[in-house]
C-alpha positions, -999 to 999 in steps of 0.1 A, spaced: 0 0 0 28 24 10 47 15 -22 17 22 -44 12 56 -27 49 64 -32 46 54 -69 15 76 -73 32 105 -56 63 101 -78 41 100 -109 22 131 -97 55 149 -92 66 139 -127 34 151 -142 37 184 -123 73 187 -135 63 180 -171 35 206 -169 59 232 -157 83 223 -186 54 226 -211 44 260 -196 81 272 -199 83 260 -235 50 277 -243 63 310 -228 95 306 -249 75 299 -280 54 330 -274 85 351 -269 99 337 -301 67 345 -320 68 380 -307 104 384 -318 96 370 -352 66 394 -356 89 423 -346 115 412 -371 89 409 -398 77 445 -391 113 457 -392 118 439 -425 87 456 -439 100 490 -427 133 484 -443 117 473 -475 96 504 -476 127 526 -468 147 508 -496 119 515 -521 118 551 -510 156 554 -515 153 537 -549 127 562 -560 148 591 -548 178 577 -567 158 573 -599 146 609 -596 181 622 -590 194 601 -620 167 616 -642 176 651 -629 213 645 -637 205 632 -672 184 664 -678 212 686 -665 237 668 -687 215 674 -717 211 711 -709 249 713 -705 255 697 -739 230 721 -755 247 751 -739 281 738 -751 268 735 -786 253 770 -785 285 784 -772 305 767 -800 281 781 -826 284 816 -811 321 815 -809 327 796 -841 
């Protein structure tokens, strides 16, 4: 009888220990999910910023091309006037 009670008590302790481990793992999983969500938001922010920088770069490149054309035209006009 005493032996059975001790086995049941040991089993109950094991179940309690396993329950605590599961709770700890669930907390760890929740924390990991929160970190992943945060990283995904940061990735989205970075992608948006990268797209914004690309758009600015294309606008500047277009502006440079326009200025280069104007410079070439002025050089040609200058040559015609002085030639």
